[in-house]
DRENFI-183813 format. One line per field, with one value per atom (N, C-alpha, C): residue in one letter; atom name; x, y, z. Coordinates in steps of 0.02 Angstrom, whole numbers, plus 50000, padded with zeros to 5 digits. Atoms other than C-alpha are relative to their C-alpha. Example, Ala and Ser with C-alpha at 12.3 -4.5 7.8 and 13.67 -1.06 7.14 Angstrom:
BEGIN
resn <- [A|A|A|S|S|S];
name <- [N|CA|C|N|CA|C];
px <- [50045|50615|50045|49958|50684|49961];
py <- [49941|49775|50060|49941|49947|50055];
pz <- [50000|50390|50000|49997|50357|50037];
# end
This chain:
BEGIN
resn <- [M|M|M|V|V|V|T|T|T|L|L|L|P|P|P|D|D|D|S|S|S|G|G|G|I|I|I|E|E|E|K|K|K|G|G|G|M|M|M|V|V|V|V|V|V|M|M|M|G|G|G|L|L|L|T|T|T|H|H|H|N|N|N|H|H|H|L|L|L|D|D|D|F|F|F|L|L|L|L|L|L|D|D|D|G|G|G|S|S|S|C|C|C|P|P|P|W|W|W|L|L|L|E|E|E|K|K|K|Y|Y|Y|Q|Q|Q|E|E|E|A|A|A|E|E|E|N|N|N|C|C|C|G|G|G|E|E|E|P|P|P|K|K|K|L|L|L|V|V|V|I|I|I|T|T|T|Y|Y|Y|I|I|I|V|V|V|G|G|G|G|G|G|S|S|S|C|C|C|A|A|A|E|E|E|R|R|R|T|T|T|Y|Y|Y|Q|Q|Q|L|L|L|Q|Q|Q|P|P|P|G|G|G|C|C|C|I|I|I|I|I|I|T|T|T|K|K|K|V|V|V|G|G|G|D|D|D|Y|Y|Y|D|D|D|V|V|V|S|S|S|T|T|T|L|L|L|E|E|E|E|E|E|F|F|F|R|R|R|S|S|S|A|A|A|I|I|I|F|F|F|K|K|K|S|S|S|K|K|K|E|E|E|S|S|S|G|G|G|F|F|F|I|I|I|K|K|K|I|I|I|E|E|E|T|T|T|E|E|E|D|D|D|G|G|G|S|S|S|R|R|R|V|V|V|I|I|I|L|L|L|S|S|S|I|I|I|D|D|D|D|D|D|I|I|I|L|L|L|A|A|A|G|G|G|E|E|E|D|D|D|D|D|D|I|I|I|N|N|N|E|E|E|C|C|C|A|A|A|Y|Y|Y|P|P|P|P|P|P|S|S|S|P|P|P|L|L|L|V|V|V|Q|Q|Q|Q|Q|Q|L|L|L|K|K|K|S|S|S|K|K|K];
name <- [N|CA|C|N|CA|C|N|CA|C|N|CA|C|N|CA|C|N|CA|C|N|CA|C|N|CA|C|N|CA|C|N|CA|C|N|CA|C|N|CA|C|N|CA|C|N|CA|C|N|CA|C|N|CA|C|N|CA|C|N|CA|C|N|CA|C|N|CA|C|N|CA|C|N|CA|C|N|CA|C|N|CA|C|N|CA|C|N|CA|C|N|CA|C|N|CA|C|N|CA|C|N|CA|C|N|CA|C|N|CA|C|N|CA|C|N|CA|C|N|CA|C|N|CA|C|N|CA|C|N|CA|C|N|CA|C|N|CA|C|N|CA|C|N|CA|C|N|CA|C|N|CA|C|N|CA|C|N|CA|C|N|CA|C|N|CA|C|N|CA|C|N|CA|C|N|CA|C|N|CA|C|N|CA|C|N|CA|C|N|CA|C|N|CA|C|N|CA|C|N|CA|C|N|CA|C|N|CA|C|N|CA|C|N|CA|C|N|CA|C|N|CA|C|N|CA|C|N|CA|C|N|CA|C|N|CA|C|N|CA|C|N|CA|C|N|CA|C|N|CA|C|N|CA|C|N|CA|C|N|CA|C|N|CA|C|N|CA|C|N|CA|C|N|CA|C|N|CA|C|N|CA|C|N|CA|C|N|CA|C|N|CA|C|N|CA|C|N|CA|C|N|CA|C|N|CA|C|N|CA|C|N|CA|C|N|CA|C|N|CA|C|N|CA|C|N|CA|C|N|CA|C|N|CA|C|N|CA|C|N|CA|C|N|CA|C|N|CA|C|N|CA|C|N|CA|C|N|CA|C|N|CA|C|N|CA|C|N|CA|C|N|CA|C|N|CA|C|N|CA|C|N|CA|C|N|CA|C|N|CA|C|N|CA|C|N|CA|C|N|CA|C|N|CA|C|N|CA|C|N|CA|C|N|CA|C|N|CA|C|N|CA|C|N|CA|C|N|CA|C|N|CA|C|N|CA|C|N|CA|C|N|CA|C|N|CA|C|N|CA|C|N|CA|C|N|CA|C|N|CA|C|N|CA|C|N|CA|C|N|CA|C|N|CA|C|N|CA|C|N|CA|C|N|CA|C];
px <- [50078|51216|49968|50058|51066|49954|50037|51006|49945|50024|50857|49964|50005|50806|49959|50088|50637|49966|50055|50605|50013|49990|50576|49991|49977|50660|49976|50002|50571|49936|50032|50492|49997|49992|50549|49950|50027|50472|50020|49962|50505|49940|50079|50374|50037|49980|50392|49911|50064|50268|49980|50040|50159|50040|50007|50215|49993|49985|50204|50029|49933|50367|49989|50018|50272|49936|50066|50109|50030|49985|50221|50027|49990|50316|49964|50022|50187|49911|50056|50034|50017|49999|50100|49927|50040|49922|49996|50009|49962|49983|50036|49897|49972|50050|49753|49966|50058|49675|50027|49956|49814|49997|50011|49752|49950|50034|49641|50034|49973|49806|50015|49957|49847|49943|50026|49692|50010|49985|49726|49969|50042|49580|50033|49968|49673|50056|49904|49853|49988|49978|49830|50020|49982|49848|50073|49967|50009|49986|49992|50001|50052|49955|50123|49990|50026|50143|50040|49937|50240|50026|49992|50331|50057|49967|50442|49986|50014|50433|50053|49933|50589|49966|50021|50573|50017|50009|50571|49981|49999|50536|49900|50092|50375|49934|50042|50285|49976|50003|50306|49926|50071|50222|49934|50081|50061|49983|49999|50030|49924|50039|49924|50009|49957|50071|50043|49970|50098|50035|50001|50176|49943|50071|50056|49968|50030|49991|49986|49996|49935|49979|50006|49957|49992|50042|49825|50025|49973|49868|50037|49962|49984|49974|50048|49905|49946|50086|49761|50015|49981|49867|49986|49985|49848|50047|49918|49997|49979|50015|50003|50107|49938|50192|50066|49941|50367|49999|49992|50386|49923|50059|50194|50029|50017|50222|50040|49951|50393|49994|50043|50312|49957|50050|50182|50010|49941|50295|50019|49947|50399|49938|50034|50245|49948|50026|50187|50049|49935|50367|49982|50040|50258|49994|50042|50147|50020|49952|50245|50003|50032|50153|49981|50053|50108|49956|50045|49954|50003|49997|49968|49928|50048|49817|49997|50001|49791|49922|50035|49685|49937|50047|49579|49966|50007|49544|50011|49954|49657|50053|49964|49750|50012|49967|49885|50030|49954|49975|50076|49932|50152|50039|49967|50252|50075|49969|50371|50063|49944|50503|50025|50002|50462|50042|49947|50532|50040|49918|50672|50052|49972|50727|50038|49956|50724|50025|49943|50805|50035|49939|50962|50017|49991|50938|49998|50032|50854|50078|49933|51024|50054|49923|51155|49985|50000|51068|50000|49996|51106|50004|50017|51004|50015|49960|51092|49905|50059|50964|49979|49982|50880|49993|50002|50866|49956|50067|50680|50015|49974|50749|50058|49982|50872|50001|50024|50769|49964|50040|50641|50049|49968|50778|50053|49997|50840|49936|50061|50715|50009];
py <- [50014|50318|50075|49949|50403|50029|49988|50496|50044|49967|50579|50050|49995|50697|49999|50024|50644|49975|50043|50517|49942|50082|50312|50001|50061|50214|49945|50034|50074|49942|50041|49921|50015|49995|49978|50052|49959|50133|50064|49962|50323|50030|49957|50395|50062|49920|50580|50031|49954|50690|50067|49942|50807|50049|49898|50971|50044|49979|51105|49962|50011|51042|49959|50059|50867|50019|49997|50936|50009|49958|51031|49949|50046|50876|49935|50034|50751|50009|49967|50862|49992|50015|50807|49972|50021|50735|49929|50066|50564|50006|49991|50618|50050|49996|50685|50040|49995|50679|50032|49951|50776|50084|49946|50935|50030|49991|50946|50037|50000|50982|50059|49907|51150|50063|49961|51221|49990|49997|51277|49977|50006|51214|49919|50074|51033|50018|50032|51090|49979|49989|51083|49954|50071|50897|49958|50046|50801|49939|50072|50657|50007|50044|50528|50002|50021|50526|49935|50041|50404|50029|49964|50487|49961|50016|50360|49892|50050|50179|49938|50019|50050|49943|50045|49947|49926|50067|49756|50002|50013|49793|49963|49991|49731|50026|49942|49872|50035|49960|49912|49916|50053|49702|50025|50002|49749|50039|49989|49848|50049|49950|49956|50075|49949|50078|50038|49975|50209|50074|49944|50373|50061|49976|50496|49969|50033|50375|50032|49980|50443|49948|50055|50328|49999|49967|50342|49952|50028|50171|49943|50042|50037|49935|50046|49876|50050|49974|49939|50073|49953|50109|50064|49938|50286|50033|49967|50374|50052|49953|50519|50056|49970|50561|49956|50060|50463|49960|50054|50418|49957|50058|50342|49947|50030|50254|49944|50040|50186|49946|50034|50145|49930|50030|50040|49928|50062|49948|49954|50061|49881|49957|50050|49829|49939|50035|49734|49947|50031|49638|49921|50069|49498|49954|50022|49474|49951|50044|49434|50048|49971|49570|50077|49918|49741|50016|49948|49820|50061|49920|49987|50022|49969|50080|50079|49921|50243|50023|49941|50378|49975|50043|50296|49923|50053|50148|49941|50054|50039|49966|50043|49893|49934|50071|49783|49988|50033|49664|49970|50017|49644|49963|50055|49467|50050|49972|49549|49960|50035|49416|50007|49951|49458|50087|49930|49630|50004|50025|49584|49996|50046|49479|50057|49932|49629|50043|49955|49739|50015|50018|49668|50028|49993|49688|50074|49933|49871|50058|49974|49915|49997|49998|49864|50043|49972|49980|50077|49924|50136|50011|49959|50150|49959|50037|50100|49988|50002|49992|50050|49924|50127|49953|50045|50080|49964|50040|50006|49966|50103|49878|49969|50031|49837|49973|50006|49844|49918|50079|49702|49948|50060|49587|49958|50049|49560|49975|50042|49432|49961];
pz <- [49937|49779|50012|50010|49757|50100|49949|49914|50023|50015|49935|50062|49926|50094|50002|49946|50203|49936|50055|50074|50016|49988|50075|49949|50071|49967|50010|49976|50024|49940|50076|49915|49943|50064|49760|49980|50004|49786|50053|49961|49835|50012|49985|49947|50029|49972|50015|50009|50009|50079|49948|50095|49927|50035|49984|49912|49955|50073|49774|49958|50058|49680|49981|50039|49662|49955|50067|49577|49929|50079|49457|49962|50030|49433|49964|49979|49458|49923|50039|49345|49934|50085|49167|49949|50030|49133|50027|49969|49212|50040|49921|49379|49988|49995|49346|50070|49949|49520|50071|49969|49609|50005|50001|49538|50080|49942|49689|50046|49957|49789|50007|50010|49715|50027|49938|49829|50045|49956|49956|50063|49936|50070|49998|50002|50024|50025|49973|50085|50056|49902|50279|50003|49963|50306|49978|50000|50289|49938|50031|50119|49970|50057|50055|49960|50062|49911|49933|50048|49777|49923|50042|49672|49964|50034|49599|50002|49986|49557|49974|50024|49543|49968|50052|49379|50026|49968|49417|50088|49937|49592|50019|49990|49686|49992|50014|49694|49927|50121|49485|50007|50048|49477|50038|49981|49572|49941|50075|49404|50050|49971|49551|50004|49970|49638|49944|50057|49505|50056|49994|49531|50009|49993|49607|50057|49937|49725|50055|49930|49882|50053|49954|50016|50070|49931|50163|50044|49952|50257|49999|49999|50279|50090|49931|50372|50029|49964|50505|49991|49975|50528|49934|50060|50432|49993|49999|50380|49955|50058|50312|49989|50010|50358|50008|50006|50322|50076|49928|50523|49995|49939|50550|49939|50060|50337|50058|49985|50399|50083|49934|50585|50001|50002|50524|49944|50046|50393|50036|49979|50528|50046|49989|50626|49968|50049|50484|49978|50020|50507|50013|49953|50612|49943|50022|50504|49928|50072|50330|49953|50052|50218|50033|50006|50183|49959|50060|50136|50028|50026|50070|49974|50023|50038|49973|50038|49925|49993|49987|49935|49958|50041|49787|50013|49992|49861|49978|50034|49795|50062|49963|49902|49979|50031|49871|50059|49913|50009|49945|50019|49960|50054|49968|50036|50013|49977|50146|49983|50041|50080|49915|50061|49912|49987|49997|49951|50010|49973|50047|49932|50085|49883|49974|50036|49790|49997|49997|49881|49986|50029|49838|49953|50057|49659|49992|49996|49696|50002|49948|49805|49947|50041|49653|49934|50019|49572|50005|49996|49651|50069|49949|49791|50061|49937|49970|50031|49966|50075|50085|49924|50231|50052|49913|50389|50007|50000|50380|49974|50054|50247|50039|49971|50357|50083|49928|50522|49975|50026|50408|50021|50009|50373|50070|49927|50548|50022|49994|50576|50074];
# end
């Protein structure tokens, strides 16, 4: 099983608070938009970054979410920490859909039922179900 400190393995993607360590790993030419976060004036506020997308997941099938995307909103809520991210996702449970918006203005809408169906496959691939996924499953 894979356990990552202070990360969210939800909806087929790993989401973490952006740090300089992520910049080293993501600034390999595939995420040039993150270069601005190397500047001191852009490091004051917390940001959420997608660090990994699980193959075959709903997140991958959107073709819009990718490692290096900065998540700014979930539903109608601004998010910049994992606590805010998880809370906003849980608040989306009633609607049955999760809307994710990224810093570049991209928006995706994911069906909670599709996400949960895919989570079983992801969990078989070494990722344990997160507490958030367990909460979403309890309808």
